[in-house]
Structure formats: structure tokens, C-alpha cells
Backbone as XML, in Angstrom:
<?xml version="1.0"?>
<chain id="A" units="angstrom">
  <residue number="1" name="UNK">
    <atom name="N" x="0.807" y="-1.203" z="0.000"/>
    <atom name="CA" x="0.000" y="0.000" z="0.000"/>
    <atom name="C" x="0.847" y="1.263" z="0.000"/>
  </residue>
  <residue number="2" name="UNK">
    <atom name="N" x="2.141" y="1.132" z="0.196"/>
    <atom name="CA" x="3.023" y="2.297" z="0.194"/>
    <atom name="C" x="2.909" y="3.052" z="-1.126"/>
  </residue>
  <residue number="3" name="UNK">
    <atom name="N" x="2.700" y="2.345" z="-2.223"/>
    <atom name="CA" x="2.609" y="2.981" z="-3.536"/>
    <atom name="C" x="1.460" y="3.978" z="-3.623"/>
  </residue>
  <residue number="4" name="UNK">
    <atom name="N" x="0.465" y="3.847" z="-2.771"/>
    <atom name="CA" x="-0.649" y="4.796" z="-2.776"/>
    <atom name="C" x="-0.198" y="6.218" z="-2.484"/>
  </residue>
  <residue number="5" name="UNK">
    <atom name="N" x="0.903" y="6.367" z="-1.749"/>
    <atom name="CA" x="1.329" y="7.674" z="-1.275"/>
    <atom name="C" x="2.428" y="8.310" z="-2.110"/>
  </residue>
  <residue number="6" name="UNK">
    <atom name="N" x="2.807" y="7.667" z="-3.202"/>
    <atom name="CA" x="3.835" y="8.214" z="-4.083"/>
    <atom name="C" x="3.183" y="9.232" z="-5.013"/>
  </residue>
  <residue number="7" name="UNK">
    <atom name="N" x="3.826" y="10.389" z="-5.157"/>
    <atom name="CA" x="3.304" y="11.420" z="-6.060"/>
    <atom name="C" x="3.271" y="10.882" z="-7.479"/>
  </residue>
  <residue number="8" name="UNK">
    <atom name="N" x="2.140" y="11.013" z="-8.105"/>
    <atom name="CA" x="2.007" y="10.600" z="-9.495"/>
    <atom name="C" x="1.902" y="11.855" z="-10.345"/>
  </residue>
  <residue number="9" name="UNK">
    <atom name="N" x="2.811" y="12.001" z="-11.264"/>
    <atom name="CA" x="2.733" y="13.174" z="-12.133"/>
    <atom name="C" x="1.998" y="12.790" z="-13.410"/>
  </residue>
  <residue number="10" name="UNK">
    <atom name="N" x="1.043" y="13.592" z="-13.758"/>
    <atom name="CA" x="0.263" y="13.357" z="-14.963"/>
    <atom name="C" x="0.769" y="14.313" z="-16.033"/>
  </residue>
  <residue number="11" name="UNK">
    <atom name="N" x="1.397" y="13.762" z="-17.056"/>
    <atom name="CA" x="1.976" y="14.594" z="-18.099"/>
    <atom name="C" x="0.956" y="14.948" z="-19.170"/>
  </residue>
  <residue number="12" name="UNK">
    <atom name="N" x="-0.086" y="14.167" z="-19.278"/>
    <atom name="CA" x="-1.096" y="14.371" z="-20.296"/>
    <atom name="C" x="-2.298" y="15.074" z="-19.675"/>
  </residue>
  <residue number="13" name="UNK">
    <atom name="N" x="-2.527" y="16.320" z="-20.031"/>
    <atom name="CA" x="-3.621" y="17.109" z="-19.457"/>
    <atom name="C" x="-4.964" y="16.446" z="-19.725"/>
  </residue>
  <residue number="14" name="UNK">
    <atom name="N" x="-5.141" y="15.891" z="-20.906"/>
    <atom name="CA" x="-6.384" y="15.189" z="-21.237"/>
    <atom name="C" x="-6.623" y="14.012" z="-20.312"/>
  </residue>
  <residue number="15" name="UNK">
    <atom name="N" x="-5.572" y="13.286" z="-19.997"/>
    <atom name="CA" x="-5.674" y="12.137" z="-19.075"/>
    <atom name="C" x="-6.036" y="12.614" z="-17.675"/>
  </residue>
  <residue number="16" name="UNK">
    <atom name="N" x="-5.464" y="13.726" z="-17.237"/>
    <atom name="CA" x="-5.778" y="14.282" z="-15.926"/>
    <atom name="C" x="-7.262" y="14.604" z="-15.824"/>
  </residue>
  <residue number="17" name="UNK">
    <atom name="N" x="-7.814" y="15.197" z="-16.863"/>
    <atom name="CA" x="-9.252" y="15.514" z="-16.868"/>
    <atom name="C" x="-10.079" y="14.242" z="-16.890"/>
  </residue>
  <residue number="18" name="UNK">
    <atom name="N" x="-9.602" y="13.243" z="-17.611"/>
    <atom name="CA" x="-10.333" y="11.989" z="-17.754"/>
    <atom name="C" x="-10.440" y="11.243" z="-16.424"/>
  </residue>
  <residue number="19" name="UNK">
    <atom name="N" x="-9.359" y="11.186" z="-15.663"/>
    <atom name="CA" x="-9.379" y="10.456" z="-14.393"/>
    <atom name="C" x="-9.810" y="11.344" z="-13.227"/>
  </residue>
  <residue number="20" name="UNK">
    <atom name="N" x="-9.858" y="12.641" z="-13.425"/>
    <atom name="CA" x="-10.376" y="13.548" z="-12.412"/>
    <atom name="C" x="-9.406" y="13.938" z="-11.318"/>
  </residue>
  <residue number="21" name="UNK">
    <atom name="N" x="-8.131" y="14.015" z="-11.619"/>
    <atom name="CA" x="-7.194" y="14.450" z="-10.581"/>
    <atom name="C" x="-5.772" y="14.520" z="-11.086"/>
  </residue>
  <residue number="22" name="UNK">
    <atom name="N" x="-4.891" y="14.923" z="-10.193"/>
    <atom name="CA" x="-3.484" y="15.079" z="-10.557"/>
    <atom name="C" x="-2.605" y="13.995" z="-9.941"/>
  </residue>
  <residue number="23" name="UNK">
    <atom name="N" x="-3.140" y="13.208" z="-9.013"/>
    <atom name="CA" x="-2.350" y="12.171" z="-8.364"/>
    <atom name="C" x="-1.589" y="12.657" z="-7.154"/>
  </residue>
  <residue number="24" name="UNK">
    <atom name="N" x="-1.916" y="13.827" z="-6.634"/>
    <atom name="CA" x="-1.191" y="14.384" z="-5.486"/>
    <atom name="C" x="-1.927" y="14.218" z="-4.154"/>
  </residue>
  <residue number="25" name="UNK">
    <atom name="N" x="-3.211" y="13.938" z="-4.187"/>
    <atom name="CA" x="-4.046" y="13.956" z="-2.988"/>
    <atom name="C" x="-3.532" y="13.143" z="-1.813"/>
  </residue>
  <residue number="26" name="UNK">
    <atom name="N" x="-3.289" y="11.849" z="-2.002"/>
    <atom name="CA" x="-2.857" y="11.011" z="-0.891"/>
    <atom name="C" x="-1.450" y="11.346" z="-0.425"/>
  </residue>
  <residue number="27" name="UNK">
    <atom name="N" x="-0.613" y="11.804" z="-1.333"/>
    <atom name="CA" x="0.732" y="12.219" z="-0.945"/>
    <atom name="C" x="0.663" y="13.421" z="-0.007"/>
  </residue>
  <residue number="28" name="UNK">
    <atom name="N" x="-0.201" y="14.370" z="-0.323"/>
    <atom name="CA" x="-0.379" y="15.551" z="0.524"/>
    <atom name="C" x="-0.933" y="15.148" z="1.887"/>
  </residue>
  <residue number="29" name="UNK">
    <atom name="N" x="-1.922" y="14.272" z="1.890"/>
    <atom name="CA" x="-2.515" y="13.790" z="3.154"/>
    <atom name="C" x="-1.450" y="13.107" z="4.007"/>
  </residue>
  <residue number="30" name="UNK">
    <atom name="N" x="-0.609" y="12.273" z="3.395"/>
    <atom name="CA" x="0.451" y="11.575" z="4.129"/>
    <atom name="C" x="1.378" y="12.565" z="4.820"/>
  </residue>
  <residue number="31" name="UNK">
    <atom name="N" x="1.785" y="13.616" z="4.109"/>
    <atom name="CA" x="2.685" y="14.604" z="4.701"/>
    <atom name="C" x="2.013" y="15.366" z="5.844"/>
  </residue>
  <residue number="32" name="UNK">
    <atom name="N" x="0.760" y="15.710" z="5.679"/>
    <atom name="CA" x="0.022" y="16.391" z="6.758"/>
    <atom name="C" x="-0.058" y="15.499" z="7.990"/>
  </residue>
  <residue number="33" name="UNK">
    <atom name="N" x="-0.405" y="14.236" z="7.786"/>
    <atom name="CA" x="-0.523" y="13.312" z="8.918"/>
    <atom name="C" x="0.818" y="13.140" z="9.635"/>
  </residue>
  <residue number="34" name="UNK">
    <atom name="N" x="1.899" y="13.002" z="8.875"/>
    <atom name="CA" x="3.224" y="12.846" z="9.491"/>
    <atom name="C" x="3.601" y="14.067" z="10.320"/>
  </residue>
  <residue number="35" name="UNK">
    <atom name="N" x="3.286" y="15.255" z="9.838"/>
    <atom name="CA" x="3.635" y="16.478" z="10.571"/>
    <atom name="C" x="2.829" y="16.657" z="11.851"/>
  </residue>
  <residue number="36" name="UNK">
    <atom name="N" x="1.709" y="15.980" z="11.930"/>
    <atom name="CA" x="0.864" y="16.054" z="13.132"/>
    <atom name="C" x="0.952" y="14.779" z="13.958"/>
  </residue>
  <residue number="37" name="UNK">
    <atom name="N" x="1.971" y="13.963" z="13.703"/>
    <atom name="CA" x="2.186" y="12.705" z="14.398"/>
    <atom name="C" x="0.954" y="11.789" z="14.331"/>
  </residue>
  <residue number="38" name="UNK">
    <atom name="N" x="0.251" y="11.830" z="13.231"/>
    <atom name="CA" x="-0.920" y="10.986" z="13.032"/>
    <atom name="C" x="-0.621" y="9.860" z="12.068"/>
  </residue>
  <residue number="39" name="UNK">
    <atom name="N" x="-1.654" y="9.112" z="11.749"/>
    <atom name="CA" x="-1.504" y="8.013" z="10.798"/>
    <atom name="C" x="-2.837" y="7.754" z="10.105"/>
  </residue>
  <residue number="40" name="UNK">
    <atom name="N" x="-2.783" y="7.005" z="9.019"/>
    <atom name="CA" x="-3.979" y="6.644" z="8.270"/>
    <atom name="C" x="-4.255" y="5.162" z="8.412"/>
  </residue>
  <residue number="41" name="UNK">
    <atom name="N" x="-5.518" y="4.822" z="8.570"/>
    <atom name="CA" x="-5.960" y="3.441" z="8.483"/>
    <atom name="C" x="-6.641" y="3.296" z="7.135"/>
  </residue>
  <residue number="42" name="UNK">
    <atom name="N" x="-6.292" y="2.249" z="6.420"/>
    <atom name="CA" x="-6.860" y="2.038" z="5.093"/>
    <atom name="C" x="-7.457" y="0.643" z="5.037"/>
  </residue>
  <residue number="43" name="UNK">
    <atom name="N" x="-8.722" y="0.565" z="4.651"/>
    <atom name="CA" x="-9.338" y="-0.739" z="4.405"/>
    <atom name="C" x="-9.972" y="-0.691" z="3.020"/>
  </residue>
  <residue number="44" name="UNK">
    <atom name="N" x="-9.857" y="-1.806" z="2.322"/>
    <atom name="CA" x="-10.323" y="-1.810" z="0.947"/>
    <atom name="C" x="-11.006" y="-3.118" z="0.599"/>
  </residue>
  <residue number="45" name="UNK">
    <atom name="N" x="-12.070" y="-2.999" z="-0.153"/>
    <atom name="CA" x="-12.735" y="-4.137" z="-0.776"/>
    <atom name="C" x="-12.619" y="-3.874" z="-2.272"/>
  </residue>
  <residue number="46" name="UNK">
    <atom name="N" x="-11.710" y="-4.555" z="-2.953"/>
    <atom name="CA" x="-11.472" y="-4.292" z="-4.374"/>
    <atom name="C" x="-12.768" y="-4.266" z="-5.194"/>
  </residue>
  <residue number="47" name="UNK">
    <atom name="N" x="-12.855" y="-3.256" z="-6.035"/>
    <atom name="CA" x="-14.003" y="-3.029" z="-6.926"/>
    <atom name="C" x="-15.285" y="-2.687" z="-6.174"/>
  </residue>
  <residue number="48" name="UNK">
    <atom name="N" x="-15.189" y="-2.461" z="-4.849"/>
    <atom name="CA" x="-16.374" y="-2.099" z="-4.068"/>
    <atom name="C" x="-16.166" y="-0.739" z="-3.413"/>
  </residue>
  <residue number="49" name="UNK">
    <atom name="N" x="-15.202" y="-0.663" z="-2.476"/>
    <atom name="CA" x="-14.941" y="0.601" z="-1.791"/>
    <atom name="C" x="-13.582" y="0.575" z="-1.118"/>
  </residue>
  <residue number="50" name="UNK">
    <atom name="N" x="-13.075" y="1.753" z="-0.844"/>
    <atom name="CA" x="-11.862" y="1.924" z="-0.049"/>
    <atom name="C" x="-12.163" y="2.997" z="0.984"/>
  </residue>
  <residue number="51" name="UNK">
    <atom name="N" x="-11.792" y="2.722" z="2.231"/>
    <atom name="CA" x="-12.062" y="3.658" z="3.324"/>
    <atom name="C" x="-10.741" y="4.114" z="3.923"/>
  </residue>
  <residue number="52" name="UNK">
    <atom name="N" x="-10.589" y="5.432" z="4.063"/>
    <atom name="CA" x="-9.417" y="6.039" z="4.673"/>
    <atom name="C" x="-9.859" y="6.704" z="5.962"/>
  </residue>
  <residue number="53" name="UNK">
    <atom name="N" x="-9.181" y="6.402" z="7.067"/>
    <atom name="CA" x="-9.489" y="7.006" z="8.356"/>
    <atom name="C" x="-8.241" y="7.724" z="8.860"/>
  </residue>
  <residue number="54" name="UNK">
    <atom name="N" x="-8.350" y="9.040" z="9.082"/>
    <atom name="CA" x="-7.231" y="9.840" z="9.585"/>
    <atom name="C" x="-7.278" y="9.830" z="11.110"/>
  </residue>
  <residue number="55" name="UNK">
    <atom name="N" x="-6.184" y="9.400" z="11.735"/>
    <atom name="CA" x="-6.109" y="9.301" z="13.195"/>
    <atom name="C" x="-5.069" y="10.291" z="13.715"/>
  </residue>
  <residue number="56" name="UNK">
    <atom name="N" x="-5.513" y="11.190" z="14.589"/>
    <atom name="CA" x="-4.632" y="12.188" z="15.187"/>
    <atom name="C" x="-4.467" y="11.889" z="16.668"/>
  </residue>
  <residue number="57" name="UNK">
    <atom name="N" x="-3.288" y="12.165" z="17.243"/>
    <atom name="CA" x="-3.125" y="12.010" z="18.673"/>
    <atom name="C" x="-4.066" y="12.976" z="19.414"/>
  </residue>
  <residue number="58" name="UNK">
    <atom name="N" x="-4.535" y="12.555" z="20.564"/>
    <atom name="CA" x="-5.496" y="13.372" z="21.341"/>
    <atom name="C" x="-4.935" y="14.764" z="21.611"/>
  </residue>
  <residue number="59" name="UNK">
    <atom name="N" x="-3.655" y="14.863" z="21.922"/>
    <atom name="CA" x="-3.096" y="16.187" z="22.256"/>
    <atom name="C" x="-3.058" y="17.123" z="21.052"/>
  </residue>
  <residue number="60" name="UNK">
    <atom name="N" x="-3.264" y="16.608" z="19.827"/>
    <atom name="CA" x="-3.278" y="17.438" z="18.631"/>
    <atom name="C" x="-4.676" y="17.947" z="18.278"/>
  </residue>
  <residue number="61" name="UNK">
    <atom name="N" x="-5.687" y="17.414" z="18.927"/>
    <atom name="CA" x="-7.067" y="17.772" z="18.621"/>
    <atom name="C" x="-7.478" y="18.923" z="19.536"/>
  </residue>
  <residue number="62" name="UNK">
    <atom name="N" x="-7.916" y="20.034" z="18.951"/>
    <atom name="CA" x="-8.328" y="21.172" z="19.780"/>
    <atom name="C" x="-9.739" y="20.971" z="20.299"/>
  </residue>
  <residue number="63" name="UNK">
    <atom name="N" x="-9.992" y="21.567" z="21.437"/>
    <atom name="CA" x="-11.322" y="21.425" z="22.064"/>
    <atom name="C" x="-12.203" y="22.575" z="21.706"/>
  </residue>
</chain>
């Protein structure tokens, strides 16, 4: 699953529009989570759904 977090560069603008993104989303999320000492839980059912859960340490959550 490590490959999910690698930046994907889309060189073909038409392809970027076709798939609906640039391939940066999960990489950005990974960096944000690391800077806040958090982590992601990932569960997937192929061809059905994938669920991402962002977990932050309690001391990082404001009241």
C-alpha cells in the first residue's frame, strides 16, 4: 500500500481531466498526517470501496 502515497505526475492534461485528478491527494494527506504525528488506516474491498481514516493524537485535537 506504500505505492498509494507516491506522487504521481500526470503529463497528459487530457488524461488528468479523464481520471479527475493530478495524483497528489494522498501524498499531501500523508505529509500532513506525518507532521501532526498521526496516521492513516486504510481498508479496501477491491471493486467495491476503499475507506481512509485519519487518526490524530489526542493532544493534537483542539477542544
